[in-house]
N, C-alpha and C positions, 0 to 999 in steps of 0.2 A: 138154305138145303139142312142146316144141322137143326136148324132151325122147326123144320117141318116135320123131319123123324124124332126131334124130341117130343113134338107137340102128339103126332101116331104113339109112341110109345108109353107116354104119360096116358093115353087115350083106355089104349090097351089094360093098362097097369090097372085104372081107376075100373073098368069092367071087371077086372079076372077080383079087382077086394071085392064090389056089388055079389057076385057072385057067391064068391069065401064066404059072406057075411049072412047068405040066404044060409048056407048049410051049418057053421059055426059060431051063431051068433049070438048063444047064451056061454058060449067061454070065455072067460074074461080077458086068458092071453091072446085070445082070437081079437076080439075086443080092442084092445091093447096094441098090436099089432094093424091093425084095419085105422084106429088113428094116426099112428103113427105113418102109412102107408099116405091117408090121406092129405096128412098135412102135407109130404114133398110133394106129393104131386099135385098140391093149391100152390107150393110155392115156383115151383118148377114150372106152371100154365102161368102164373103172375109175373115171374122172369121172362118167361114168350113174352105175353103182350106186351112189360116192358120193352122190349128189344124191339119188337117189331111196329109199335109208337114211336121210341127216339129214329133210329132210322127211315122212320117215314115206310114202313114196310105195309102199312094195312091194305089189303084190298082195294079199296079207293085209289089209297097212297098210287098206288102203281096204275092205275087206272087211268087217273089223272096224268100219270107219268108223260104213260106210250102213248095218251092222247094226245101231246104235247109237241113229246119231242124223237117219236119209238123207242125209246131204248130205256132202260135202267139201268142207272151206277149209281152208285155209292163206294165213298171213301171212308177207310178210318181217319177222327181228323186228325187223333196221336201219329199216322201214316203220313197224313199232308205235313203234317207240323215239322216231323223232320225232315223231310224234304227239304221243305224253307229250312230248316235250321243248316245244312247241308249245303245247300246251294250257296246259304248268306255267309258258312264258313270257305267255300271252295270261291270263293269272287277276294274274300280277306287274303288269303290263300297267294292268291294270284296278283292280290296286287300289292303285299308285300316284299315278292316277288320281283315285280315290276319296278317296285322304290331301290329296292337290292342291285339290283342291276343297271337303275341313272345311277346311283352313288357310285358305280365302282366303275373307272377310267379306263380297265383293260378289257371290257367287255359293251355293248353298244343293245343298249334296250330299243332303242329301233329297228334292227337286224334277228332282236329271240323272240320270236312270240311262245309264250305261257298262259296254260289250257290248263286250267285242277278241276275235276269230275272225283267224288265220294273222296275225296286227300291223295290221289296218284295227279303227278303233274307231269305235263307231258311238254317240255322243252322243242321247238321248233326253230326252223331258220338259216340262217349261214352266218359262220365267224370265222376271223383268219388261219387258227390252228386248233391240234385235236390242246393243245393248253389250255387254250377259249374254254372248248367243249367243257373241261374238268371243272375249270373254274365255275359256271358257269349251274353246273349240276352243285358244285358243294356251296352254291349262294340257294339253289332249290330246298337240299339238304337240309341246309342248314336254319328252314326257317318254319316257325308251330307251327305244329297239324297238320304237316307235310307226313304220308305216308311209306309214298314208293315219286323215285323219279324215274321218265322215261326218257330221251334224249333221241328225237331224228334231225339236230342239227347237225349239218351240212359243213363241213372245213371246205373253203373256198380258196 
């Protein structure tokens, strides 16, 4: 949508420049301003064309994708890369907490479930005492990358 808006704005600006050129084409200030506007409009148009090509949003690309799948979906690679990195970090955090639970004889790693999303750890399951809830939360909080710990552990 932004690309289309920029394209329309560029066309309007270009038309205004052409009209203005016809009125004041002998004035050197007008000529200088015109050259600058034309250069800026060309740069904007080139940038739009580059994005259309890079993101496969040219009309033929859209037609092909609609014919193939019935929808058009684009994701920025950076956002996808960040999501993959976050998932990897979450898995690392979960694994580190589970390893610490296995090494702690006061806590049962089998009865405590660990789930991590975006650095937020959720502990669930059952433990023998309120003290065990505290210990499990300390183990989780003392793990690199953890932003928050939520416990739904039940004392049984």
